[in-house]
Structures are given as C-alpha cells and as structure tokens.
Residue, then its C-alpha position, 0 to 999 in steps of 0.5 A: m500500500t503506497m502513500k498515494k492510495i491512503p486518501y482514496i481508502v479514507a475517502g472510500f471508508l467515509l463514503t461507506i459510513m455516509i451510505l450506511a448512515t443514510s441507508t439505516y434508521t431506528v424506530d424507537q418504541r415510543e414512536h411510529a415511522i412512515v417511509f416515503r419514496l419520492g413523496e409517496i408512502v411506501s411503508i409504516k414501521k410500528e415495531p421498534g428496531l433498526y431498518f434500512k432505506t434507499p438513500l436519497i430516494e426514501n426519507v422517514r418521518f417519525f410520529d409519537n405513539r404515546i398518549l398525548t394530552l390536549n389541555v384547553q388553555e382557556a375555559d369555553r362558554f356553552i349555553t344550557s337548555e335554560k339559555k344560561n352560559v357556563l364556563v367549561d375547562s376540559f382536557i383530552k387524552w388522545k393517541i395516533i393509531d394510524p400514522a398514514k391516515y394521520y399524515v394524509s388528513v393533517k399533514g402530520d401537524e400536531v397543532q392542526a390535529e389538536r385543532r380538529i380534536s378541540q373543534t370536535v369535542n367542543d361541538g359535542l359539548r355544545a350539543e350535550f349542554g344544550k340538552r341539559t340544565i345547569q343543575n344537571v351539568v354541575a350536579g348529576e350528569r357530568s360523568e355521563i357527558m364525559e362518556i358520551l363525548t369520549e365515544r362520539a369524538d373517538r368515532d368521528l376522529r378515527s378517520l384521521g388516524i386518531q383515537i380519543l381515549d378520554v375527555r375530562l371536564r375539570r371545571v364547570d362554572l358559571p360566569k361571574e354575572v350569572s353566578e351573582s344572579v344565581y346567588q341572589r336568587m338562592d339568597a332570596e329563596r333561602k330568605s323566603v324559606a326562613n320567613e316561612l319557617r319563622s311564620q310556621g314556628f310563630a303559629a305553632s308557638e301561639k297554638i302551644r301557648a293557647d293550649a297551655e293557657k287553656q289547660r292552666d285555666i281548666i286546672i285552676a277552675e278544677a282546683y277552685k271547684e275542688a277547693q270550694k267543695l272542700k271548703g263547703d264540706g268543712d263549713a258544713k262540718a264546722a256548722e254541724i259541730y257548732a250546732n251540736a256544741y250549742g245544743k249541749n251547752p248553749e251558755f258555754y257556746a255563747f261564752y265561747r263566741s263572746v271570747e272569740a269576739y273579744k279576741n278579734s276586737f282587741r288584737d292591738k293594745s291601742d284598740i278602743m271600743v266604746l260600749d253601753p254598760s248594759s250591752d250584752f257584750l259586757k254581760y260576761l264581764r259583769s257576771s265574772k265580777k259578781k262571782 
C-alpha cells in the first residue's frame, strides 16, 4: 500500500459510513415511522428496531405513539337548555393509531390535529349542554357527558388516524354575572324559606301557648271547684259541730263566741271600743265580777 492510495481508502471508508448512515434508521418504541419514496408512502414501521432505506430516494418521518394530552388553555362558554352560559375547562387524552391516515388528513401537524380534536369535542359539548340544565351539568350528569363525548369524538376522529381515549371536564362554572344572579336568587329563596319557617314556628308557638293557657285555666277552675267543695264540706262540718256544741251547752257556746269576739276586737293594745254598760257584750264581764 503506497502513500498515494491512503486518501482514496479514507475517502472510500467515509463514503461507506455516509451510505450506511443514510441507508439505516431506528424506530424507537415510543414512536411510529412512515417511509416515503419520492413523496409517496411506501411503508409504516410500528415495531421498534433498526431498518434500512434507499438513500436519497426514501426519507422517514417519525410520529409519537404515546398518549398525548390536549389541555384547553382557556375555559369555553356553552349555553344550557335554560339559555344560561357556563364556563367549561376540559382536557383530552388522545393517541395516533394510524400514522398514514394521520399524515394524509393533517399533514402530520400536531397543532392542526389538536385543532380538529378541540373543534370536535367542543361541538359535542355544545350539543350535550344544550340538552341539559345547569343543575344537571354541575350536579348529576357530568360523568355521563364525559362518556358520551369520549365515544362520539373517538368515532368521528378515527378517520384521521386518531383515537380519543378520554375527555375530562375539570371545571364547570358559571360566569361571574350569572353566578351573582344565581346567588341572589338562592339568597332570596333561602330568605323566603326562613320567613316561612319563622311564620310556621310563630303559629305553632301561639297554638302551644293557647293550649297551655287553656289547660292552666281548666286546672285552676278544677282546683277552685275542688277547693270550694272542700271548703263547703268543712263549713258544713264546722256548722254541724257548732250546732251540736250549742245544743249541749248553749251558755258555754255563747261564752265561747263572746271570747272569740273579744279576741278579734282587741288584737292591738291601742284598740278602743266604746260600749253601753248594759250591752250584752259586757254581760260576761259583769257576771265574772259578781262571782
């Protein structure tokens, strides 16, 4: 080997490396590859590995085969069946399942693909929200809406080589002006309910108070009736005793009554009574002096 041949050998070696480099490509497990020959799709490689292509004639484009996430940057407005606006914040999980369809439909442009996905999902949201009230959307039927949207969007976008795996509604809110209106209406309704409950409570308290007073009057009347009966029985018994006592010793009875009269008349030392000396009231005093 002469010195003159060394440059040719090196050049040949470099040329061989360049040919090998331009003749091979590697498909990663996270991607798909489309092989083009003069602009036409000739093959699709979905399995990872090392592949060969014709240099200068064939070229390769790679597409992600992982699950991708489309996050809506700003909440979109939708109108419910009540003609009320709601703000919806959502995200979408999607995947490229047919690289050839994907390339033909959106030129392999992810931005354009996400625009089509977003438009399809928004159309579905508009249709579903238009059938429901705010209460249905916020409270009870969110899961059902997400299932319907996922199924519909997946069916419509399969023609683009795209699979929609999930559509999620992260947040469903009312616009500020609608929120204030709803709050005011709810506040008015709560106040109305509170006033009604107060009215019912006042009516119930008045009824209870009236019943209590009625029961009190009945109890007092029954007690007074019983007391009067007992008093009458007592007075009758006392009168009977007095009569019996008077019948056995009228003079002692008259004396006892006089003593009781004196006692009641002279309760206080300052009491003064002016009597006729011949009055019956002093009869027993005069009789006691003679004895």
